[in-house]
Biopython code that builds the backbone (N, CA, C, O; Angstrom):
import numpy as np
from Bio.PDB.StructureBuilder import StructureBuilder

atoms = [
    (1, "MET", "N", (-11.157, -12.917, 7.078)),
    (1, "MET", "CA", (-12.411, -13.573, 6.850)),
    (1, "MET", "C", (-13.484, -13.044, 7.801)),
    (1, "MET", "O", (-14.670, -13.066, 7.474)),
    (2, "VAL", "N", (-13.079, -12.578, 8.952)),
    (2, "VAL", "CA", (-14.050, -12.062, 9.916)),
    (2, "VAL", "C", (-14.783, -10.862, 9.322)),
    (2, "VAL", "O", (-15.999, -10.739, 9.468)),
    (3, "SER", "N", (-14.055, -9.991, 8.663)),
    (3, "SER", "CA", (-14.662, -8.815, 8.045)),
    (3, "SER", "C", (-15.643, -9.215, 6.950)),
    (3, "SER", "O", (-16.745, -8.672, 6.865)),
    (4, "ALA", "N", (-15.240, -10.166, 6.114)),
    (4, "ALA", "CA", (-16.112, -10.629, 5.033)),
    (4, "ALA", "C", (-17.367, -11.281, 5.599)),
    (4, "ALA", "O", (-18.462, -11.099, 5.066)),
    (5, "GLN", "N", (-17.205, -12.045, 6.685)),
    (5, "GLN", "CA", (-18.361, -12.687, 7.315)),
    (5, "GLN", "C", (-19.302, -11.634, 7.898)),
    (5, "GLN", "O", (-20.520, -11.745, 7.766)),
    (6, "SER", "N", (-18.744, -10.624, 8.536)),
    (6, "SER", "CA", (-19.569, -9.557, 9.114)),
    (6, "SER", "C", (-20.333, -8.797, 8.035)),
    (6, "SER", "O", (-21.509, -8.475, 8.204)),
    (7, "ALA", "N", (-19.654, -8.514, 6.927)),
    (7, "ALA", "CA", (-20.315, -7.813, 5.818)),
    (7, "ALA", "C", (-21.447, -8.655, 5.239)),
    (7, "ALA", "O", (-22.517, -8.132, 4.925)),
    (8, "PHE", "N", (-21.212, -9.956, 5.099)),
    (8, "PHE", "CA", (-22.237, -10.855, 4.583)),
    (8, "PHE", "C", (-23.428, -10.910, 5.538)),
    (8, "PHE", "O", (-24.577, -10.805, 5.107)),
    (9, "ASP", "N", (-23.156, -11.074, 6.831)),
    (9, "ASP", "CA", (-24.226, -11.119, 7.828)),
    (9, "ASP", "C", (-25.038, -9.819, 7.822)),
    (9, "ASP", "O", (-26.268, -9.843, 7.881)),
    (10, "ALA", "N", (-24.339, -8.698, 7.750)),
    (10, "ALA", "CA", (-25.020, -7.401, 7.745)),
    (10, "ALA", "C", (-25.878, -7.236, 6.496)),
    (10, "ALA", "O", (-26.974, -6.680, 6.566)),
    (11, "SER", "N", (-25.391, -7.713, 5.360)),
    (11, "SER", "CA", (-26.181, -7.584, 4.135)),
    (11, "SER", "C", (-27.424, -8.469, 4.191)),
    (11, "SER", "O", (-28.474, -8.104, 3.662)),
    (12, "GLN", "N", (-27.306, -9.631, 4.832)),
    (12, "GLN", "CA", (-28.483, -10.492, 4.975)),
    (12, "GLN", "C", (-29.535, -9.828, 5.855)),
    (12, "GLN", "O", (-30.725, -9.858, 5.540)),
    (13, "VAL", "N", (-29.095, -9.230, 6.955)),
    (13, "VAL", "CA", (-30.023, -8.522, 7.834)),
    (13, "VAL", "C", (-30.622, -7.334, 7.083)),
    (13, "VAL", "O", (-31.821, -7.073, 7.175)),
    (14, "GLY", "N", (-29.788, -6.626, 6.349)),
    (14, "GLY", "CA", (-30.268, -5.487, 5.559)),
    (14, "GLY", "C", (-31.312, -5.899, 4.533)),
    (14, "GLY", "O", (-32.265, -5.161, 4.283)),
    (15, "LEU", "N", (-31.137, -7.067, 3.941)),
    (15, "LEU", "CA", (-32.117, -7.584, 2.988)),
    (15, "LEU", "C", (-33.448, -7.854, 3.687)),
    (15, "LEU", "O", (-34.516, -7.554, 3.154)),
    (16, "GLU", "N", (-33.364, -8.417, 4.874)),
    (16, "GLU", "CA", (-34.587, -8.735, 5.632)),
    (16, "GLU", "C", (-35.374, -7.483, 6.009)),
    (16, "GLU", "O", (-36.604, -7.499, 6.019)),
    (17, "VAL", "N", (-34.661, -6.396, 6.319)),
    (17, "VAL", "CA", (-35.356, -5.170, 6.724)),
    (17, "VAL", "C", (-35.582, -4.213, 5.563)),
    (17, "VAL", "O", (-36.211, -3.168, 5.729)),
    (18, "GLY", "N", (-35.072, -4.566, 4.390)),
    (18, "GLY", "CA", (-35.352, -3.776, 3.195)),
    (18, "GLY", "C", (-34.347, -2.700, 2.858)),
    (18, "GLY", "O", (-34.621, -1.859, 2.002)),
    (19, "THR", "N", (-33.176, -2.698, 3.511)),
    (19, "THR", "CA", (-32.171, -1.671, 3.205)),
    (19, "THR", "C", (-31.088, -2.163, 2.253)),
    (19, "THR", "O", (-30.255, -1.377, 1.801)),
    (20, "ARG", "N", (-31.095, -3.440, 1.949)),
    (20, "ARG", "CA", (-30.127, -4.040, 1.011)),
    (20, "ARG", "C", (-30.864, -4.828, -0.054)),
    (20, "ARG", "O", (-32.007, -5.244, 0.131)),
    (21, "THR", "N", (-30.182, -5.023, -1.172)),
    (21, "THR", "CA", (-30.764, -5.800, -2.267)),
    (21, "THR", "C", (-30.168, -7.203, -2.274)),
    (21, "THR", "O", (-29.178, -7.480, -1.598)),
    (22, "VAL", "N", (-30.789, -8.069, -3.044)),
    (22, "VAL", "CA", (-30.265, -9.420, -3.204)),
    (22, "VAL", "C", (-28.870, -9.359, -3.818)),
    (22, "VAL", "O", (-28.006, -10.168, -3.479)),
    (23, "LEU", "N", (-28.646, -8.410, -4.712)),
    (23, "LEU", "CA", (-27.331, -8.253, -5.332)),
    (23, "LEU", "C", (-26.270, -7.946, -4.277)),
    (23, "LEU", "O", (-25.160, -8.473, -4.352)),
    (24, "ASP", "N", (-26.589, -7.110, -3.304)),
    (24, "ASP", "CA", (-25.644, -6.817, -2.218)),
    (24, "ASP", "C", (-25.273, -8.088, -1.461)),
    (24, "ASP", "O", (-24.105, -8.322, -1.149)),
    (25, "VAL", "N", (-26.287, -8.905, -1.170)),
    (25, "VAL", "CA", (-26.052, -10.155, -0.443)),
    (25, "VAL", "C", (-25.170, -11.085, -1.261)),
    (25, "VAL", "O", (-24.225, -11.671, -0.733)),
    (26, "VAL", "N", (-25.471, -11.222, -2.544)),
    (26, "VAL", "CA", (-24.693, -12.120, -3.409)),
    (26, "VAL", "C", (-23.254, -11.630, -3.536)),
    (26, "VAL", "O", (-22.325, -12.437, -3.505)),
    (27, "GLN", "N", (-23.057, -10.329, -3.678)),
    (27, "GLN", "CA", (-21.696, -9.784, -3.774)),
    (27, "GLN", "C", (-20.915, -10.033, -2.484)),
    (27, "GLN", "O", (-19.738, -10.391, -2.531)),
    (28, "ASN", "N", (-21.560, -9.846, -1.343)),
    (28, "ASN", "CA", (-20.882, -10.098, -0.076)),
    (28, "ASN", "C", (-20.627, -11.586, 0.144)),
    (28, "ASN", "O", (-19.619, -11.962, 0.742)),
    (29, "GLN", "N", (-21.528, -12.425, -0.332)),
    (29, "GLN", "CA", (-21.308, -13.868, -0.239)),
    (29, "GLN", "C", (-20.116, -14.271, -1.098)),
    (29, "GLN", "O", (-19.302, -15.099, -0.688)),
    (30, "ARG", "N", (-20.014, -13.693, -2.273)),
    (30, "ARG", "CA", (-18.875, -13.969, -3.162)),
    (30, "ARG", "C", (-17.565, -13.537, -2.499)),
    (30, "ARG", "O", (-16.569, -14.258, -2.555)),
    (31, "THR", "N", (-17.571, -12.376, -1.882)),
    (31, "THR", "CA", (-16.380, -11.887, -1.183)),
    (31, "THR", "C", (-15.997, -12.822, -0.038)),
    (31, "THR", "O", (-14.818, -13.101, 0.179)),
    (32, "LEU", "N", (-17.008, -13.305, 0.694)),
    (32, "LEU", "CA", (-16.757, -14.247, 1.786)),
    (32, "LEU", "C", (-16.143, -15.533, 1.258)),
    (32, "LEU", "O", (-15.162, -16.026, 1.814)),
    (33, "PHE", "N", (-16.705, -16.076, 0.199)),
    (33, "PHE", "CA", (-16.167, -17.315, -0.369)),
    (33, "PHE", "C", (-14.741, -17.124, -0.883)),
    (33, "PHE", "O", (-13.899, -18.009, -0.727)),
    (34, "GLN", "N", (-14.473, -15.979, -1.490)),
    (34, "GLN", "CA", (-13.109, -15.690, -1.952)),
    (34, "GLN", "C", (-12.141, -15.636, -0.771)),
    (34, "GLN", "O", (-11.023, -16.142, -0.865)),
    (35, "ALA", "N", (-12.554, -15.037, 0.323)),
    (35, "ALA", "CA", (-11.711, -14.968, 1.520)),
    (35, "ALA", "C", (-11.454, -16.369, 2.065)),
    (35, "ALA", "O", (-10.337, -16.675, 2.482)),
    (36, "GLN", "N", (-12.477, -17.221, 2.065)),
    (36, "GLN", "CA", (-12.311, -18.588, 2.542)),
    (36, "GLN", "C", (-11.363, -19.382, 1.649)),
    (36, "GLN", "O", (-10.546, -20.159, 2.142)),
    (37, "VAL", "N", (-11.471, -19.188, 0.340)),
    (37, "VAL", "CA", (-10.573, -19.877, -0.599)),
    (37, "VAL", "C", (-9.136, -19.413, -0.389)),
    (37, "VAL", "O", (-8.217, -20.231, -0.367)),
    (38, "GLU", "N", (-8.940, -18.109, -0.236)),
    (38, "GLU", "CA", (-7.592, -17.580, -0.018)),
    (38, "GLU", "C", (-7.003, -18.081, 1.298)),
    (38, "GLU", "O", (-5.810, -18.374, 1.374)),
    (39, "TYR", "N", (-7.830, -18.180, 2.323)),
    (39, "TYR", "CA", (-7.364, -18.716, 3.602)),
    (39, "TYR", "C", (-6.929, -20.171, 3.444)),
    (39, "TYR", "O", (-5.866, -20.563, 3.926)),
    (40, "ALA", "N", (-7.746, -20.959, 2.775)),
    (40, "ALA", "CA", (-7.410, -22.372, 2.560)),
    (40, "ALA", "C", (-6.142, -22.500, 1.725)),
    (40, "ALA", "O", (-5.298, -23.351, 2.003)),
    (41, "ARG", "N", (-6.007, -21.665, 0.710)),
    (41, "ARG", "CA", (-4.817, -21.701, -0.150)),
    (41, "ARG", "C", (-3.567, -21.322, 0.654)),
    (41, "ARG", "O", (-2.521, -21.959, 0.523)),
    (42, "SER", "N", (-3.683, -20.299, 1.471)),
    (42, "SER", "CA", (-2.540, -19.869, 2.293)),
    (42, "SER", "C", (-2.150, -20.947, 3.293)),
    (42, "SER", "O", (-0.966, -21.204, 3.512)),
    (43, "ARG", "N", (-3.143, -21.571, 3.894)),
    (43, "ARG", "CA", (-2.882, -22.643, 4.859)),
    (43, "ARG", "C", (-2.191, -23.822, 4.176)),
    (43, "ARG", "O", (-1.235, -24.383, 4.711)),
    (44, "TYR", "N", (-2.678, -24.192, 2.999)),
    (44, "TYR", "CA", (-2.067, -25.276, 2.236)),
    (44, "TYR", "C", (-0.611, -24.939, 1.915)),
    (44, "TYR", "O", (0.280, -25.765, 2.115)),
    (45, "ASN", "N", (-0.375, -23.728, 1.419)),
    (45, "ASN", "CA", (0.989, -23.326, 1.073)),
    (45, "ASN", "C", (1.901, -23.332, 2.292)),
    (45, "ASN", "O", (3.058, -23.741, 2.194)),
    (46, "PHE", "N", (1.396, -22.883, 3.441)),
    (46, "PHE", "CA", (2.181, -22.898, 4.659)),
    (46, "PHE", "C", (2.596, -24.320, 5.024)),
    (46, "PHE", "O", (3.769, -24.584, 5.289)),
    (47, "LEU", "N", (1.621, -25.236, 5.038)),
    (47, "LEU", "CA", (1.926, -26.620, 5.420)),
    (47, "LEU", "C", (2.858, -27.286, 4.415)),
    (47, "LEU", "O", (3.779, -28.005, 4.803)),
    (48, "LEU", "N", (2.627, -27.054, 3.144)),
    (48, "LEU", "CA", (3.495, -27.623, 2.115)),
    (48, "LEU", "C", (4.913, -27.084, 2.254)),
    (48, "LEU", "O", (5.876, -27.850, 2.210)),
    (49, "ASN", "N", (5.048, -25.781, 2.420)),
    (49, "ASN", "CA", (6.384, -25.192, 2.550)),
    (49, "ASN", "C", (7.083, -25.638, 3.823)),
    (49, "ASN", "O", (8.306, -25.770, 3.841)),
    (50, "ARG", "N", (6.336, -25.868, 4.871)),
    (50, "ARG", "CA", (6.912, -26.396, 6.106)),
    (50, "ARG", "C", (7.525, -27.777, 5.859)),
    (50, "ARG", "O", (8.627, -28.072, 6.322)),
    (51, "LEU", "N", (6.799, -28.610, 5.128)),
    (51, "LEU", "CA", (7.316, -29.942, 4.811)),
    (51, "LEU", "C", (8.509, -29.872, 3.857)),
    (51, "LEU", "O", (9.481, -30.611, 4.014)),
    (52, "LEU", "N", (8.429, -28.984, 2.871)),
    (52, "LEU", "CA", (9.541, -28.841, 1.931)),
    (52, "LEU", "C", (10.804, -28.330, 2.631)),
    (52, "LEU", "O", (11.911, -28.762, 2.308)),
    (53, "LEU", "N", (10.641, -27.419, 3.582)),
    (53, "LEU", "CA", (11.791, -26.929, 4.339)),
    (53, "LEU", "C", (12.400, -28.048, 5.176)),
    (53, "LEU", "O", (13.620, -28.212, 5.206)),
    (54, "ALA", "N", (11.560, -28.808, 5.846)),
    (54, "ALA", "CA", (12.065, -29.930, 6.640)),
    (54, "ALA", "C", (12.800, -30.929, 5.752)),
    (54, "ALA", "O", (13.826, -31.481, 6.148)),
    (55, "GLN", "N", (12.280, -31.156, 4.568)),
    (55, "GLN", "CA", (12.942, -32.067, 3.628)),
    (55, "GLN", "C", (14.288, -31.499, 3.191)),
    (55, "GLN", "O", (15.280, -32.226, 3.123)),
    (56, "ALA", "N", (14.324, -30.201, 2.896)),
    (56, "ALA", "CA", (15.552, -29.573, 2.400)),
    (56, "ALA", "C", (16.679, -29.607, 3.432)),
    (56, "ALA", "O", (17.848, -29.732, 3.067)),
    (57, "VAL", "N", (16.339, -29.498, 4.709)),
    (57, "VAL", "CA", (17.378, -29.510, 5.738)),
    (57, "VAL", "C", (17.595, -30.916, 6.308)),
    (57, "VAL", "O", (18.355, -31.098, 7.259)),
    (58, "GLY", "N", (16.934, -31.886, 5.728)),
    (58, "GLY", "CA", (17.127, -33.272, 6.142)),
    (58, "GLY", "C", (16.432, -33.652, 7.428)),
    (58, "GLY", "O", (16.839, -34.608, 8.089)),
    (59, "GLU", "N", (15.387, -32.922, 7.799)),
    (59, "GLU", "CA", (14.679, -33.211, 9.040)),
    (59, "GLU", "C", (13.264, -33.748, 8.819)),
    (59, "GLU", "O", (12.486, -33.870, 9.764)),
    (60, "LEU", "N", (12.943, -34.064, 7.586)),
    (60, "LEU", "CA", (11.605, -34.602, 7.319)),
    (60, "LEU", "C", (11.561, -36.045, 7.778)),
    (60, "LEU", "O", (12.276, -36.901, 7.259)),
    (61, "ASP", "N", (10.725, -36.297, 8.743)),
    (61, "ASP", "CA", (10.584, -37.645, 9.273)),
    (61, "ASP", "C", (9.131, -37.880, 9.655)),
    (61, "ASP", "O", (8.269, -37.039, 9.402)),
    (62, "VAL", "N", (8.872, -39.005, 10.253)),
    (62, "VAL", "CA", (7.511, -39.364, 10.628)),
    (62, "VAL", "C", (6.929, -38.341, 11.604)),
    (62, "VAL", "O", (5.748, -38.006, 11.521)),
    (63, "GLU", "N", (7.746, -37.851, 12.516)),
    (63, "GLU", "CA", (7.256, -36.875, 13.502)),
    (63, "GLU", "C", (6.792, -35.594, 12.824)),
    (63, "GLU", "O", (5.754, -35.045, 13.195)),
    (64, "GLN", "N", (7.538, -35.109, 11.842)),
    (64, "GLN", "CA", (7.123, -33.913, 11.100)),
    (64, "GLN", "C", (5.790, -34.147, 10.403)),
    (64, "GLN", "O", (4.930, -33.266, 10.381)),
    (65, "MET", "N", (5.625, -35.328, 9.838)),
    (65, "MET", "CA", (4.368, -35.659, 9.172)),
    (65, "MET", "C", (3.225, -35.721, 10.188)),
    (65, "MET", "O", (2.108, -35.297, 9.891)),
    (66, "ARG", "N", (3.495, -36.239, 11.362)),
    (66, "ARG", "CA", (2.469, -36.291, 12.415)),
    (66, "ARG", "C", (2.044, -34.895, 12.847)),
    (66, "ARG", "O", (0.863, -34.641, 13.084)),
    (67, "ILE", "N", (3.012, -33.995, 12.948)),
    (67, "ILE", "CA", (2.712, -32.623, 13.348)),
    (67, "ILE", "C", (1.774, -31.968, 12.335)),
    (67, "ILE", "O", (0.775, -31.350, 12.705)),
    (68, "VAL", "N", (2.107, -32.111, 11.061)),
    (68, "VAL", "CA", (1.266, -31.527, 10.010)),
    (68, "VAL", "C", (-0.099, -32.212, 9.992)),
    (68, "VAL", "O", (-1.127, -31.547, 9.858)),
    (69, "ASN", "N", (-0.111, -33.519, 10.125)),
    (69, "ASN", "CA", (-1.380, -34.238, 10.149)),
    (69, "ASN", "C", (-2.234, -33.789, 11.332)),
    (69, "ASN", "O", (-3.450, -33.645, 11.205)),
    (70, "ASN", "N", (-1.599, -33.569, 12.478)),
    (70, "ASN", "CA", (-2.324, -33.101, 13.656)),
    (70, "ASN", "C", (-2.944, -31.730, 13.404)),
    (70, "ASN", "O", (-4.078, -31.472, 13.808)),
    (71, "MET", "N", (-2.201, -30.856, 12.739)),
    (71, "MET", "CA", (-2.740, -29.537, 12.402)),
    (71, "MET", "C", (-3.992, -29.672, 11.539)),
    (71, "MET", "O", (-4.979, -28.969, 11.752)),
    (72, "LEU", "N", (-3.946, -30.563, 10.581)),
    (72, "LEU", "CA", (-5.096, -30.770, 9.699)),
    (72, "LEU", "C", (-6.253, -31.432, 10.434)),
    (72, "LEU", "O", (-7.410, -31.058, 10.242)),
    (73, "THR", "N", (-5.944, -32.406, 11.268)),
    (73, "THR", "CA", (-6.982, -33.152, 11.975)),
    (73, "THR", "C", (-7.686, -32.289, 13.009)),
    (73, "THR", "O", (-8.914, -32.306, 13.097)),
    (74, "VAL", "N", (-6.931, -31.541, 13.787)),
    (74, "VAL", "CA", (-7.520, -30.679, 14.806)),
    (74, "VAL", "C", (-8.428, -29.650, 14.149)),
    (74, "VAL", "O", (-9.526, -29.391, 14.641)),
    (75, "ASP", "N", (-7.985, -29.064, 13.050)),
    (75, "ASP", "CA", (-8.788, -28.074, 12.347)),
    (75, "ASP", "C", (-10.075, -28.700, 11.805)),
    (75, "ASP", "O", (-11.149, -28.110, 11.923)),
    (76, "ALA", "N", (-9.970, -29.878, 11.219)),
    (76, "ALA", "CA", (-11.150, -30.547, 10.667)),
    (76, "ALA", "C", (-12.135, -30.917, 11.766)),
    (76, "ALA", "O", (-13.344, -30.757, 11.597)),
    (77, "GLU", "N", (-11.631, -31.405, 12.881)),
    (77, "GLU", "CA", (-12.519, -31.759, 13.998)),
    (77, "GLU", "C", (-13.196, -30.518, 14.569)),
    (77, "GLU", "O", (-14.366, -30.571, 14.950)),
    (78, "ALA", "N", (-12.480, -29.418, 14.630)),
    (78, "ALA", "CA", (-13.066, -28.176, 15.126)),
    (78, "ALA", "C", (-14.176, -27.703, 14.195)),
    (78, "ALA", "O", (-15.208, -27.214, 14.656)),
    (79, "GLN", "N", (-13.971, -27.843, 12.905)),
    (79, "GLN", "CA", (-14.991, -27.437, 11.937)),
    (79, "GLN", "C", (-16.226, -28.308, 12.037)),
    (79, "GLN", "O", (-17.346, -27.819, 11.892)),
    (80, "LEU", "N", (-16.034, -29.591, 12.282)),
    (80, "LEU", "CA", (-17.176, -30.481, 12.433)),
    (80, "LEU", "C", (-17.938, -30.184, 13.719)),
    (80, "LEU", "O", (-19.167, -30.254, 13.741)),
    (81, "ALA", "N", (-17.229, -29.858, 14.775)),
    (81, "ALA", "CA", (-17.859, -29.591, 16.066)),
    (81, "ALA", "C", (-18.585, -28.249, 16.072)),
    (81, "ALA", "O", (-19.605, -28.097, 16.744)),
    (82, "ASN", "N", (-18.060, -27.271, 15.322)),
    (82, "ASN", "CA", (-18.642, -25.933, 15.316)),
    (82, "ASN", "C", (-18.620, -25.382, 13.896)),
    (82, "ASN", "O", (-17.696, -24.651, 13.540)),
    (83, "PRO", "N", (-19.615, -25.714, 13.075)),
    (83, "PRO", "CA", (-19.628, -25.254, 11.687)),
    (83, "PRO", "C", (-19.583, -23.739, 11.547)),
    (83, "PRO", "O", (-19.088, -23.232, 10.540)),
    (84, "ALA", "N", (-20.084, -23.010, 12.528)),
    (84, "ALA", "CA", (-20.042, -21.542, 12.458)),
    (84, "ALA", "C", (-18.615, -21.032, 12.536)),
    (84, "ALA", "O", (-18.320, -19.948, 12.033)),
    (85, "ALA", "N", (-17.722, -21.797, 13.160)),
    (85, "ALA", "CA", (-16.319, -21.375, 13.286)),
    (85, "ALA", "C", (-15.621, -21.346, 11.942)),
    (85, "ALA", "O", (-14.641, -20.620, 11.777)),
    (86, "THR", "N", (-16.096, -22.115, 10.980)),
    (86, "THR", "CA", (-15.478, -22.131, 9.659)),
    (86, "THR", "C", (-15.737, -20.836, 8.916)),
    (86, "THR", "O", (-15.062, -20.535, 7.932)),
    (87, "GLN", "N", (-16.708, -20.072, 9.379)),
    (87, "GLN", "CA", (-17.048, -18.819, 8.740)),
    (87, "GLN", "C", (-16.091, -17.710, 9.155)),
    (87, "GLN", "O", (-16.113, -16.634, 8.559)),
    (88, "GLN", "N", (-15.250, -17.942, 10.163)),
    (88, "GLN", "CA", (-14.369, -16.894, 10.669)),
    (88, "GLN", "C", (-12.995, -17.014, 10.113)),
    (88, "GLN", "O", (-12.125, -16.206, 10.438)),
]
sb = StructureBuilder()
sb.init_structure("model")
sb.init_model(0)
sb.init_chain("A")
sb.init_seg("    ")
for serial, (resi, resn, name, xyz) in enumerate(atoms, 1):
    if name == "N":
        sb.init_residue(resn, " ", resi, " ")
    sb.init_atom(name, np.array(xyz, "f"), 0.0, 1.0, " ", f" {name:<3s}", serial, name[0])
structure = sb.get_structure()
């Protein structure tokens, strides 16, 4: 996502100075959004599979749920505290 964010930022600057077109900016924005969606999808799959594995081996309990919830909560709080961090 860092690469997609850098490309998007560069295209915006390029648009401002006249070296890029609006189409370049929109294409880079689309690429950035796709990267963000893929990151969210991968994160979801990781957390889901972690819970499914714990369930399969008989270790799914309240503590496992707390761990996953903590991962989600810490990430959400970080995004609220620093919206620019969600772009990376």
